[in-house]
C-alpha positions in Angstrom: -10.3 -16.9 -20.9 -9.7 -15.5 -17.4 -12.4 -13.4 -15.8 -11.9 -11.1 -12.8 -13.3 -7.9 -11.2 -11.8 -5.1 -9.1 -13.4 -3.0 -6.4 -11.9 -0.2 -4.4 -8.8 -1.9 -2.9 -9.3 -5.5 -3.8 -10.2 -7.9 -6.6 -12.4 -10.9 -7.1 -11.2 -14.5 -7.4 -9.9 -15.1 -11.0 -12.1 -17.5 -12.9 -10.7 -19.6 -15.8 -13.3 -20.3 -18.4 -12.8 -23.0 -21.0 -14.5 -23.0 -24.4 -16.7 -20.4 -25.9 -18.3 -17.8 -23.7 -21.8 -17.2 -24.9 -24.2 -14.7 -23.4 -26.1 -17.4 -21.6 -23.0 -19.0 -20.2 -21.7 -15.6 -19.1 -24.9 -15.0 -17.1 -25.0 -18.6 -15.7 -21.3 -19.0 -14.9 -20.1 -15.5 -14.1 -22.8 -12.8 -13.7 -25.4 -14.7 -11.5 -23.0 -16.6 -9.2 -20.3 -13.9 -8.8 -21.2 -10.4 -10.0 -24.8 -10.3 -8.8 -23.9 -11.3 -5.3 -20.9 -9.1 -5.3 -22.9 -6.0 -6.4 -25.7 -6.7 -4.0 -23.2 -6.5 -1.1 -21.8 -3.2 -2.3 -24.5 -0.5 -2.3 -23.8 2.2 -4.9 -21.3 0.0 -6.8 -21.0 0.5 -10.5 -20.3 -2.4 -12.9 -18.3 -2.0 -16.1 -17.4 -4.5 -18.7 -16.0 -4.4 -22.2 -18.0 -4.9 -25.4 -17.3 -8.6 -25.9 -20.2 -10.3 -27.6 -21.1 -12.3 -24.5 -21.3 -9.0 -22.5 -23.5 -7.3 -25.0 -25.9 -10.2 -25.5 -29.5 -9.5 -24.7 -29.5 -12.1 -21.9 -26.5 -10.4 -20.2 -28.0 -7.0 -20.6 -31.3 -8.2 -19.2 -29.5 -9.5 -16.1 -27.6 -6.3 -15.6 -30.6 -4.0 -15.9 -31.0 -4.3 -12.1 -27.6 -2.9 -11.5 -25.9 0.4 -12.2 -23.5 0.0 -15.1 -20.9 2.3 -16.8 -20.4 2.2 -20.5 -17.0 0.9 -21.7 -15.0 3.8 -23.3 -14.5 2.8 -26.9 -10.9 2.6 -28.0 -9.7 4.1 -24.7 -8.3 1.2 -22.5 -6.3 3.8 -20.5 -9.6 5.1 -19.1 -10.7 1.7 -17.8 -9.1 0.9 -14.4 -9.4 -2.8 -14.8 -7.1 -2.7 -17.9 -4.3 -1.4 -15.7 -4.9 -4.3 -13.3 -4.9 -6.9 -16.1 -1.6 -5.4 -17.3 0.0 -5.9 -13.9 -1.4 -9.4 -13.5 -0.1 -10.4 -16.9 3.4 -9.2 -15.9 3.3 -11.4 -12.9 2.1 -14.5 -14.8 4.6 -17.2 -15.6 4.5 -18.5 -19.2 1.7 -21.1 -19.5 1.7 -23.8 -22.1 -1.7 -25.3 -21.3 -5.0 -24.4 -19.8 -4.1 -26.5 -16.8 -0.9 -24.5 -16.3 -3.0 -21.3 -16.6 -5.5 -22.6 -14.0 -2.7 -23.3 -11.5 -0.9 -20.0 -12.2 -3.9 -17.8 -11.6 -4.5 -19.4 -8.2 -1.1 -18.1 -7.1 -1.8 -14.4 -8.1 
């Protein structure tokens, strides 16, 4: 899985995650080290994520209660700005045949 965030006119570093992303792992490996710091530096920022199980896990929701969040529009990917960014990034990605190839390719985006 590749995780990333967008803000105004830029994006976060893309993070390649191996294995299953549990709610606890999402908090420990993505939310706490990347999102929390990112949102604290942007007063008034709003965080949005899809409804993946790791995102809706109680531990993730507890972490995010300190930040302003926007619900994910059900079955409306065209209303979520990040979906357009993912589409563009996927078009720029070369074909990857291994996780290692993917890790190298996302560094070049």
